[in-house]
Biotite code that builds the C-alpha atoms (Angstrom):
import biotite.structure as struc

atoms = struc.array([
    struc.Atom([9.794, 7.772, -18.601], chain_id="A", res_id=1, res_name="MET", atom_name="CA", element="C"),
    struc.Atom([6.928, 10.511, -19.334], chain_id="A", res_id=2, res_name="THR", atom_name="CA", element="C"),
    struc.Atom([3.844, 10.661, -17.201], chain_id="A", res_id=3, res_name="ALA", atom_name="CA", element="C"),
    struc.Atom([0.656, 10.529, -18.909], chain_id="A", res_id=4, res_name="THR", atom_name="CA", element="C"),
    struc.Atom([-2.777, 11.813, -17.690], chain_id="A", res_id=5, res_name="LEU", atom_name="CA", element="C"),
    struc.Atom([-3.894, 7.976, -17.412], chain_id="A", res_id=6, res_name="ASP", atom_name="CA", element="C"),
    struc.Atom([-1.493, 7.804, -14.504], chain_id="A", res_id=7, res_name="SER", atom_name="CA", element="C"),
    struc.Atom([-3.363, 8.804, -11.261], chain_id="A", res_id=8, res_name="ARG", atom_name="CA", element="C"),
    struc.Atom([-1.758, 9.974, -7.908], chain_id="A", res_id=9, res_name="VAL", atom_name="CA", element="C"),
    struc.Atom([-4.023, 9.788, -5.019], chain_id="A", res_id=10, res_name="TYR", atom_name="CA", element="C"),
    struc.Atom([-2.498, 12.480, -2.399], chain_id="A", res_id=11, res_name="LEU", atom_name="CA", element="C"),
    struc.Atom([-3.251, 11.927, 1.309], chain_id="A", res_id=12, res_name="VAL", atom_name="CA", element="C"),
    struc.Atom([-2.157, 14.594, 3.579], chain_id="A", res_id=13, res_name="ASP", atom_name="CA", element="C"),
    struc.Atom([-3.958, 16.484, 6.589], chain_id="A", res_id=14, res_name="ASP", atom_name="CA", element="C"),
    struc.Atom([-2.110, 19.508, 5.597], chain_id="A", res_id=15, res_name="HIS", atom_name="CA", element="C"),
    struc.Atom([-3.698, 21.648, 2.894], chain_id="A", res_id=16, res_name="GLN", atom_name="CA", element="C"),
    struc.Atom([-0.728, 23.668, 1.825], chain_id="A", res_id=17, res_name="GLU", atom_name="CA", element="C"),
    struc.Atom([1.205, 20.544, 1.267], chain_id="A", res_id=18, res_name="PHE", atom_name="CA", element="C"),
    struc.Atom([-1.312, 19.020, -0.807], chain_id="A", res_id=19, res_name="ARG", atom_name="CA", element="C"),
    struc.Atom([-1.698, 22.118, -2.924], chain_id="A", res_id=20, res_name="GLN", atom_name="CA", element="C"),
    struc.Atom([1.994, 22.273, -3.379], chain_id="A", res_id=21, res_name="SER", atom_name="CA", element="C"),
    struc.Atom([2.187, 18.770, -4.398], chain_id="A", res_id=22, res_name="CYS", atom_name="CA", element="C"),
    struc.Atom([-0.926, 19.001, -6.859], chain_id="A", res_id=23, res_name="ILE", atom_name="CA", element="C"),
    struc.Atom([0.875, 21.928, -8.646], chain_id="A", res_id=24, res_name="TRP", atom_name="CA", element="C"),
    struc.Atom([4.141, 19.629, -8.972], chain_id="A", res_id=25, res_name="ILE", atom_name="CA", element="C"),
    struc.Atom([2.440, 16.482, -10.065], chain_id="A", res_id=26, res_name="LEU", atom_name="CA", element="C"),
    struc.Atom([0.111, 18.326, -12.646], chain_id="A", res_id=27, res_name="GLU", atom_name="CA", element="C"),
    struc.Atom([3.155, 19.950, -14.049], chain_id="A", res_id=28, res_name="GLN", atom_name="CA", element="C"),
    struc.Atom([4.495, 16.406, -14.454], chain_id="A", res_id=29, res_name="ALA", atom_name="CA", element="C"),
    struc.Atom([1.314, 15.353, -16.380], chain_id="A", res_id=30, res_name="ASN", atom_name="CA", element="C"),
    struc.Atom([-0.161, 13.412, -13.335], chain_id="A", res_id=31, res_name="PHE", atom_name="CA", element="C"),
    struc.Atom([-3.845, 13.254, -12.557], chain_id="A", res_id=32, res_name="GLN", atom_name="CA", element="C"),
    struc.Atom([-4.128, 14.173, -9.006], chain_id="A", res_id=33, res_name="VAL", atom_name="CA", element="C"),
    struc.Atom([-6.909, 13.530, -6.615], chain_id="A", res_id=34, res_name="ARG", atom_name="CA", element="C"),
    struc.Atom([-6.156, 14.719, -3.211], chain_id="A", res_id=35, res_name="ASP", atom_name="CA", element="C"),
    struc.Atom([-7.543, 13.670, 0.493], chain_id="A", res_id=36, res_name="PHE", atom_name="CA", element="C"),
    struc.Atom([-7.485, 15.209, 3.720], chain_id="A", res_id=37, res_name="PRO", atom_name="CA", element="C"),
    struc.Atom([-7.342, 11.815, 5.436], chain_id="A", res_id=38, res_name="ASN", atom_name="CA", element="C"),
    struc.Atom([-7.179, 8.137, 4.955], chain_id="A", res_id=39, res_name="ALA", atom_name="CA", element="C"),
    struc.Atom([-10.939, 7.398, 5.331], chain_id="A", res_id=40, res_name="LEU", atom_name="CA", element="C"),
    struc.Atom([-11.714, 9.890, 2.757], chain_id="A", res_id=41, res_name="ALA", atom_name="CA", element="C"),
    struc.Atom([-9.519, 7.937, 0.194], chain_id="A", res_id=42, res_name="LEU", atom_name="CA", element="C"),
    struc.Atom([-10.977, 4.665, 1.226], chain_id="A", res_id=43, res_name="LEU", atom_name="CA", element="C"),
    struc.Atom([-14.522, 6.042, 0.532], chain_id="A", res_id=44, res_name="LYS", atom_name="CA", element="C"),
    struc.Atom([-13.391, 7.169, -2.811], chain_id="A", res_id=45, res_name="GLU", atom_name="CA", element="C"),
    struc.Atom([-11.809, 3.793, -3.829], chain_id="A", res_id=46, res_name="LEU", atom_name="CA", element="C"),
    struc.Atom([-14.896, 1.985, -2.640], chain_id="A", res_id=47, res_name="ALA", atom_name="CA", element="C"),
    struc.Atom([-16.885, 4.183, -4.983], chain_id="A", res_id=48, res_name="ARG", atom_name="CA", element="C"),
    struc.Atom([-14.986, 4.155, -7.816], chain_id="A", res_id=49, res_name="GLU", atom_name="CA", element="C"),
    struc.Atom([-12.457, 1.634, -8.979], chain_id="A", res_id=50, res_name="ALA", atom_name="CA", element="C"),
    struc.Atom([-8.820, 2.878, -9.417], chain_id="A", res_id=51, res_name="PRO", atom_name="CA", element="C"),
    struc.Atom([-7.227, 3.024, -12.682], chain_id="A", res_id=52, res_name="PRO", atom_name="CA", element="C"),
    struc.Atom([-4.713, 0.469, -13.744], chain_id="A", res_id=53, res_name="ALA", atom_name="CA", element="C"),
    struc.Atom([-1.922, 3.169, -13.501], chain_id="A", res_id=54, res_name="ARG", atom_name="CA", element="C"),
    struc.Atom([-2.129, 4.612, -9.880], chain_id="A", res_id=55, res_name="CYS", atom_name="CA", element="C"),
    struc.Atom([-0.470, 5.033, -6.960], chain_id="A", res_id=56, res_name="CYS", atom_name="CA", element="C"),
    struc.Atom([-0.948, 6.744, -3.466], chain_id="A", res_id=57, res_name="ILE", atom_name="CA", element="C"),
    struc.Atom([1.374, 9.428, -2.029], chain_id="A", res_id=58, res_name="VAL", atom_name="CA", element="C"),
    struc.Atom([0.524, 9.544, 1.722], chain_id="A", res_id=59, res_name="SER", atom_name="CA", element="C"),
    struc.Atom([1.522, 11.181, 5.072], chain_id="A", res_id=60, res_name="ASP", atom_name="CA", element="C"),
    struc.Atom([2.488, 8.406, 7.476], chain_id="A", res_id=61, res_name="ILE", atom_name="CA", element="C"),
    struc.Atom([1.443, 10.308, 10.570], chain_id="A", res_id=62, res_name="ARG", atom_name="CA", element="C"),
    struc.Atom([-2.172, 11.534, 10.353], chain_id="A", res_id=63, res_name="MET", atom_name="CA", element="C"),
    struc.Atom([-5.099, 12.248, 12.820], chain_id="A", res_id=64, res_name="PRO", atom_name="CA", element="C"),
    struc.Atom([-7.441, 9.375, 12.815], chain_id="A", res_id=65, res_name="GLY", atom_name="CA", element="C"),
    struc.Atom([-6.003, 6.524, 10.587], chain_id="A", res_id=66, res_name="MET", atom_name="CA", element="C"),
    struc.Atom([-2.475, 6.644, 10.013], chain_id="A", res_id=67, res_name="SER", atom_name="CA", element="C"),
    struc.Atom([-0.563, 5.714, 6.847], chain_id="A", res_id=68, res_name="GLY", atom_name="CA", element="C"),
    struc.Atom([0.595, 2.542, 8.163], chain_id="A", res_id=69, res_name="LEU", atom_name="CA", element="C"),
    struc.Atom([-3.326, 1.519, 9.132], chain_id="A", res_id=70, res_name="GLU", atom_name="CA", element="C"),
    struc.Atom([-4.086, 2.838, 5.482], chain_id="A", res_id=71, res_name="LEU", atom_name="CA", element="C"),
    struc.Atom([-1.498, 0.314, 4.117], chain_id="A", res_id=72, res_name="GLN", atom_name="CA", element="C"),
    struc.Atom([-2.859, -2.435, 6.253], chain_id="A", res_id=73, res_name="THR", atom_name="CA", element="C"),
    struc.Atom([-6.573, -1.566, 5.236], chain_id="A", res_id=74, res_name="GLU", atom_name="CA", element="C"),
    struc.Atom([-5.520, -1.659, 1.452], chain_id="A", res_id=75, res_name="LEU", atom_name="CA", element="C"),
    struc.Atom([-4.097, -5.274, 1.769], chain_id="A", res_id=76, res_name="VAL", atom_name="CA", element="C"),
    struc.Atom([-7.540, -5.997, 3.602], chain_id="A", res_id=77, res_name="HIS", atom_name="CA", element="C"),
    struc.Atom([-9.532, -5.002, 0.831], chain_id="A", res_id=78, res_name="ARG", atom_name="CA", element="C"),
    struc.Atom([-7.332, -6.548, -1.758], chain_id="A", res_id=79, res_name="GLY", atom_name="CA", element="C"),
    struc.Atom([-6.164, -3.164, -3.345], chain_id="A", res_id=80, res_name="LEU", atom_name="CA", element="C"),
    struc.Atom([-2.905, -3.320, -4.814], chain_id="A", res_id=81, res_name="SER", atom_name="CA", element="C"),
    struc.Atom([-1.852, 0.133, -5.246], chain_id="A", res_id=82, res_name="ILE", atom_name="CA", element="C"),
    struc.Atom([1.641, 1.209, -4.876], chain_id="A", res_id=83, res_name="PRO", atom_name="CA", element="C"),
    struc.Atom([2.151, 3.203, -1.540], chain_id="A", res_id=84, res_name="LEU", atom_name="CA", element="C"),
    struc.Atom([4.849, 5.891, -1.161], chain_id="A", res_id=85, res_name="ILE", atom_name="CA", element="C"),
    struc.Atom([5.010, 7.503, 2.260], chain_id="A", res_id=86, res_name="PHE", atom_name="CA", element="C"),
    struc.Atom([6.128, 10.954, 2.826], chain_id="A", res_id=87, res_name="VAL", atom_name="CA", element="C"),
    struc.Atom([6.790, 12.195, 6.343], chain_id="A", res_id=88, res_name="THR", atom_name="CA", element="C"),
    struc.Atom([8.208, 15.457, 8.150], chain_id="A", res_id=89, res_name="GLY", atom_name="CA", element="C"),
    struc.Atom([9.303, 13.113, 11.077], chain_id="A", res_id=90, res_name="HIS", atom_name="CA", element="C"),
    struc.Atom([12.382, 11.338, 9.865], chain_id="A", res_id=91, res_name="GLY", atom_name="CA", element="C"),
    struc.Atom([11.246, 8.321, 11.820], chain_id="A", res_id=92, res_name="ASP", atom_name="CA", element="C"),
    struc.Atom([13.420, 5.390, 10.990], chain_id="A", res_id=93, res_name="VAL", atom_name="CA", element="C"),
    struc.Atom([11.567, 2.518, 12.453], chain_id="A", res_id=94, res_name="PRO", atom_name="CA", element="C"),
    struc.Atom([8.287, 3.604, 10.989], chain_id="A", res_id=95, res_name="LEU", atom_name="CA", element="C"),
    struc.Atom([10.081, 3.845, 7.584], chain_id="A", res_id=96, res_name="ALA", atom_name="CA", element="C"),
    struc.Atom([11.541, 0.200, 8.092], chain_id="A", res_id=97, res_name="VAL", atom_name="CA", element="C"),
    struc.Atom([8.129, -0.932, 8.995], chain_id="A", res_id=98, res_name="ASP", atom_name="CA", element="C"),
    struc.Atom([6.562, 0.647, 5.929], chain_id="A", res_id=99, res_name="ALA", atom_name="CA", element="C"),
    struc.Atom([8.936, -0.864, 3.622], chain_id="A", res_id=100, res_name="MET", atom_name="CA", element="C"),
    struc.Atom([8.939, -4.317, 5.187], chain_id="A", res_id=101, res_name="ARG", atom_name="CA", element="C"),
    struc.Atom([5.129, -4.335, 4.767], chain_id="A", res_id=102, res_name="HIS", atom_name="CA", element="C"),
    struc.Atom([5.688, -3.351, 0.992], chain_id="A", res_id=103, res_name="GLY", atom_name="CA", element="C"),
    struc.Atom([5.627, 0.253, 0.894], chain_id="A", res_id=104, res_name="ALA", atom_name="CA", element="C"),
    struc.Atom([7.103, 1.511, -2.500], chain_id="A", res_id=105, res_name="ALA", atom_name="CA", element="C"),
    struc.Atom([9.268, 4.343, -1.278], chain_id="A", res_id=106, res_name="ASN", atom_name="CA", element="C"),
    struc.Atom([9.685, 6.668, 1.756], chain_id="A", res_id=107, res_name="PHE", atom_name="CA", element="C"),
    struc.Atom([10.427, 10.111, 1.400], chain_id="A", res_id=108, res_name="ILE", atom_name="CA", element="C"),
    struc.Atom([11.321, 12.813, 4.003], chain_id="A", res_id=109, res_name="GLU", atom_name="CA", element="C"),
    struc.Atom([9.793, 16.291, 3.887], chain_id="A", res_id=110, res_name="LYS", atom_name="CA", element="C"),
    struc.Atom([10.976, 18.621, 2.697], chain_id="A", res_id=111, res_name="PRO", atom_name="CA", element="C"),
    struc.Atom([11.928, 17.035, -0.646], chain_id="A", res_id=112, res_name="PHE", atom_name="CA", element="C"),
    struc.Atom([12.750, 18.101, -4.102], chain_id="A", res_id=113, res_name="ASP", atom_name="CA", element="C"),
    struc.Atom([9.934, 17.722, -6.757], chain_id="A", res_id=114, res_name="ALA", atom_name="CA", element="C"),
    struc.Atom([12.228, 15.520, -9.098], chain_id="A", res_id=115, res_name="PRO", atom_name="CA", element="C"),
    struc.Atom([12.501, 13.051, -6.123], chain_id="A", res_id=116, res_name="LEU", atom_name="CA", element="C"),
    struc.Atom([8.673, 12.570, -5.629], chain_id="A", res_id=117, res_name="LEU", atom_name="CA", element="C"),
    struc.Atom([7.933, 12.339, -9.520], chain_id="A", res_id=118, res_name="ILE", atom_name="CA", element="C"),
    struc.Atom([10.766, 9.713, -9.795], chain_id="A", res_id=119, res_name="ASP", atom_name="CA", element="C"),
    struc.Atom([9.484, 7.746, -6.812], chain_id="A", res_id=120, res_name="ALA", atom_name="CA", element="C"),
    struc.Atom([5.943, 7.767, -8.471], chain_id="A", res_id=121, res_name="ILE", atom_name="CA", element="C"),
    struc.Atom([7.357, 6.780, -11.994], chain_id="A", res_id=122, res_name="GLN", atom_name="CA", element="C"),
    struc.Atom([9.364, 4.149, -10.313], chain_id="A", res_id=123, res_name="THR", atom_name="CA", element="C"),
    struc.Atom([6.263, 2.610, -8.446], chain_id="A", res_id=124, res_name="ALA", atom_name="CA", element="C"),
    struc.Atom([4.218, 2.831, -11.594], chain_id="A", res_id=125, res_name="LEU", atom_name="CA", element="C"),
    struc.Atom([6.682, 0.795, -13.693], chain_id="A", res_id=126, res_name="ALA", atom_name="CA", element="C"),
    struc.Atom([6.920, -1.926, -11.167], chain_id="A", res_id=127, res_name="HIS", atom_name="CA", element="C"),
    struc.Atom([3.134, -2.141, -10.541], chain_id="A", res_id=128, res_name="HIS", atom_name="CA", element="C"),
    struc.Atom([1.326, -5.321, -11.761], chain_id="A", res_id=129, res_name="ALA", atom_name="CA", element="C"),
    struc.Atom([-2.233, -4.887, -10.455], chain_id="A", res_id=130, res_name="PRO", atom_name="CA", element="C"),
    struc.Atom([-4.135, -7.381, -12.163], chain_id="A", res_id=131, res_name="GLN", atom_name="CA", element="C"),
    struc.Atom([-1.998, -10.415, -11.142], chain_id="A", res_id=132, res_name="THR", atom_name="CA", element="C"),
    struc.Atom([-2.051, -9.491, -7.370], chain_id="A", res_id=133, res_name="ALA", atom_name="CA", element="C"),
    struc.Atom([-5.716, -8.642, -7.253], chain_id="A", res_id=134, res_name="SER", atom_name="CA", element="C"),
    struc.Atom([-6.773, -11.984, -8.982], chain_id="A", res_id=135, res_name="THR", atom_name="CA", element="C"),
    struc.Atom([-4.543, -13.995, -6.744], chain_id="A", res_id=136, res_name="ALA", atom_name="CA", element="C"),
    struc.Atom([-5.979, -12.262, -3.789], chain_id="A", res_id=137, res_name="LEU", atom_name="CA", element="C"),
    struc.Atom([-9.504, -12.833, -4.942], chain_id="A", res_id=138, res_name="ALA", atom_name="CA", element="C"),
    struc.Atom([-9.059, -16.665, -4.936], chain_id="A", res_id=139, res_name="SER", atom_name="CA", element="C"),
    struc.Atom([-8.269, -16.702, -1.161], chain_id="A", res_id=140, res_name="LEU", atom_name="CA", element="C"),
    struc.Atom([-10.824, -18.024, 1.174], chain_id="A", res_id=141, res_name="THR", atom_name="CA", element="C"),
    struc.Atom([-11.953, -16.158, 4.105], chain_id="A", res_id=142, res_name="ARG", atom_name="CA", element="C"),
    struc.Atom([-9.828, -17.953, 6.603], chain_id="A", res_id=143, res_name="ARG", atom_name="CA", element="C"),
    struc.Atom([-6.657, -17.642, 4.336], chain_id="A", res_id=144, res_name="GLU", atom_name="CA", element="C"),
    struc.Atom([-7.551, -13.961, 4.201], chain_id="A", res_id=145, res_name="ARG", atom_name="CA", element="C"),
    struc.Atom([-7.520, -13.654, 8.013], chain_id="A", res_id=146, res_name="GLN", atom_name="CA", element="C"),
    struc.Atom([-4.044, -15.522, 8.057], chain_id="A", res_id=147, res_name="VAL", atom_name="CA", element="C"),
    struc.Atom([-2.729, -13.146, 5.319], chain_id="A", res_id=148, res_name="LEU", atom_name="CA", element="C"),
    struc.Atom([-3.823, -10.200, 7.471], chain_id="A", res_id=149, res_name="ASP", atom_name="CA", element="C"),
    struc.Atom([-2.025, -11.585, 10.472], chain_id="A", res_id=150, res_name="GLY", atom_name="CA", element="C"),
    struc.Atom([1.200, -12.237, 8.129], chain_id="A", res_id=151, res_name="ILE", atom_name="CA", element="C"),
    struc.Atom([1.238, -8.796, 6.937], chain_id="A", res_id=152, res_name="MET", atom_name="CA", element="C"),
    struc.Atom([1.113, -7.282, 10.555], chain_id="A", res_id=153, res_name="SER", atom_name="CA", element="C"),
    struc.Atom([4.085, -9.118, 11.347], chain_id="A", res_id=154, res_name="GLY", atom_name="CA", element="C"),
    struc.Atom([2.634, -11.757, 13.663], chain_id="A", res_id=155, res_name="LYS", atom_name="CA", element="C"),
    struc.Atom([3.857, -15.253, 14.488], chain_id="A", res_id=156, res_name="LEU", atom_name="CA", element="C"),
    struc.Atom([1.527, -18.127, 13.646], chain_id="A", res_id=157, res_name="ASN", atom_name="CA", element="C"),
    struc.Atom([1.004, -18.924, 17.316], chain_id="A", res_id=158, res_name="LYS", atom_name="CA", element="C"),
    struc.Atom([-0.518, -15.485, 17.773], chain_id="A", res_id=159, res_name="VAL", atom_name="CA", element="C"),
    struc.Atom([-2.532, -15.646, 14.688], chain_id="A", res_id=160, res_name="ILE", atom_name="CA", element="C"),
    struc.Atom([-3.726, -19.243, 16.083], chain_id="A", res_id=161, res_name="ALA", atom_name="CA", element="C"),
    struc.Atom([-4.747, -17.596, 19.218], chain_id="A", res_id=162, res_name="ASP", atom_name="CA", element="C"),
    struc.Atom([-6.520, -14.690, 17.661], chain_id="A", res_id=163, res_name="GLU", atom_name="CA", element="C"),
    struc.Atom([-8.571, -16.882, 15.241], chain_id="A", res_id=164, res_name="LEU", atom_name="CA", element="C"),
    struc.Atom([-9.194, -19.721, 17.855], chain_id="A", res_id=165, res_name="SER", atom_name="CA", element="C"),
    struc.Atom([-7.429, -22.219, 15.660], chain_id="A", res_id=166, res_name="ILE", atom_name="CA", element="C"),
    struc.Atom([-4.407, -24.557, 16.163], chain_id="A", res_id=167, res_name="SER", atom_name="CA", element="C"),
    struc.Atom([-0.919, -23.558, 15.177], chain_id="A", res_id=168, res_name="PRO", atom_name="CA", element="C"),
    struc.Atom([-0.957, -26.462, 12.670], chain_id="A", res_id=169, res_name="LYS", atom_name="CA", element="C"),
    struc.Atom([-4.180, -25.115, 10.964], chain_id="A", res_id=170, res_name="THR", atom_name="CA", element="C"),
    struc.Atom([-2.401, -21.537, 10.514], chain_id="A", res_id=171, res_name="VAL", atom_name="CA", element="C"),
    struc.Atom([0.526, -23.386, 8.915], chain_id="A", res_id=172, res_name="GLU", atom_name="CA", element="C"),
    struc.Atom([-1.763, -25.156, 6.437], chain_id="A", res_id=173, res_name="LEU", atom_name="CA", element="C"),
    struc.Atom([-3.503, -21.981, 5.558], chain_id="A", res_id=174, res_name="HIS", atom_name="CA", element="C"),
    struc.Atom([-0.323, -19.872, 5.220], chain_id="A", res_id=175, res_name="ARG", atom_name="CA", element="C"),
    struc.Atom([1.159, -22.613, 3.017], chain_id="A", res_id=176, res_name="SER", atom_name="CA", element="C"),
    struc.Atom([-1.942, -22.677, 0.745], chain_id="A", res_id=177, res_name="ASN", atom_name="CA", element="C"),
    struc.Atom([-2.192, -18.782, 0.399], chain_id="A", res_id=178, res_name="LEU", atom_name="CA", element="C"),
    struc.Atom([1.503, -18.578, -0.473], chain_id="A", res_id=179, res_name="MET", atom_name="CA", element="C"),
    struc.Atom([1.251, -21.445, -3.022], chain_id="A", res_id=180, res_name="ALA", atom_name="CA", element="C"),
    struc.Atom([-1.941, -19.242, -4.462], chain_id="A", res_id=181, res_name="LYS", atom_name="CA", element="C"),
    struc.Atom([0.119, -16.016, -4.428], chain_id="A", res_id=182, res_name="LEU", atom_name="CA", element="C"),
    struc.Atom([3.139, -17.662, -5.769], chain_id="A", res_id=183, res_name="GLY", atom_name="CA", element="C"),
    struc.Atom([5.385, -16.520, -2.974], chain_id="A", res_id=184, res_name="ALA", atom_name="CA", element="C"),
    struc.Atom([8.117, -18.397, -1.326], chain_id="A", res_id=185, res_name="HIS", atom_name="CA", element="C"),
    struc.Atom([8.747, -16.121, 1.731], chain_id="A", res_id=186, res_name="ASN", atom_name="CA", element="C"),
    struc.Atom([7.326, -13.239, 3.642], chain_id="A", res_id=187, res_name="VAL", atom_name="CA", element="C"),
    struc.Atom([9.460, -10.709, 1.317], chain_id="A", res_id=188, res_name="VAL", atom_name="CA", element="C"),
    struc.Atom([7.802, -12.246, -1.698], chain_id="A", res_id=189, res_name="GLU", atom_name="CA", element="C"),
    struc.Atom([4.433, -12.440, -0.205], chain_id="A", res_id=190, res_name="LEU", atom_name="CA", element="C"),
    struc.Atom([4.286, -8.559, 0.649], chain_id="A", res_id=191, res_name="THR", atom_name="CA", element="C"),
    struc.Atom([5.507, -7.744, -2.958], chain_id="A", res_id=192, res_name="ARG", atom_name="CA", element="C"),
    struc.Atom([2.607, -9.874, -4.510], chain_id="A", res_id=193, res_name="VAL", atom_name="CA", element="C"),
    struc.Atom([0.020, -8.347, -2.105], chain_id="A", res_id=194, res_name="VAL", atom_name="CA", element="C"),
    struc.Atom([1.165, -4.945, -2.950], chain_id="A", res_id=195, res_name="LEU", atom_name="CA", element="C"),
    struc.Atom([1.448, -5.417, -6.657], chain_id="A", res_id=196, res_name="GLY", atom_name="CA", element="C"),
    struc.Atom([5.340, -5.286, -6.814], chain_id="A", res_id=197, res_name="GLN", atom_name="CA", element="C"),
    struc.Atom([6.062, -8.709, -8.178], chain_id="A", res_id=198, res_name="ASN", atom_name="CA", element="C"),
])
């Protein structure tokens, strides 16, 4: 698959040298690149200008301020269905497992070869279905959204109930309703739908 300039990559990393080398690699592969020194700067950009249909985020997982995992949670909270590829120099397996469990498209350890990154981006773009996920997410009620946030954080129904001051039975009802709206039968399918990987 050949990248075209309508494919945008949002690059988030607090190390400027890493961003510059990635920009060079990605522009050589015909991707349009926008880079950010931290997750909050990316979120401001996404609030200011809607992302194109074909885009993905390549983000460091450990950053000062908002981490990559916190960025992942915030994207779900805002209903932004953008494939997310994490990169890290730490090789932290538990973080990788958590990121993938919550729907990350891929996880790459630094240093990596350029073809590995390009392939990960092309795969993420090929499996991305933004309209389906964003339309379905927009149909959720405020309470269903809160329950969904709890599920995406890996919380049990009882914990979600305590946090929202409602009964576990009510959480189960909201959970059942939101899964039906999103066409998911289990949490794995739910994370794929939420992050546009259905």
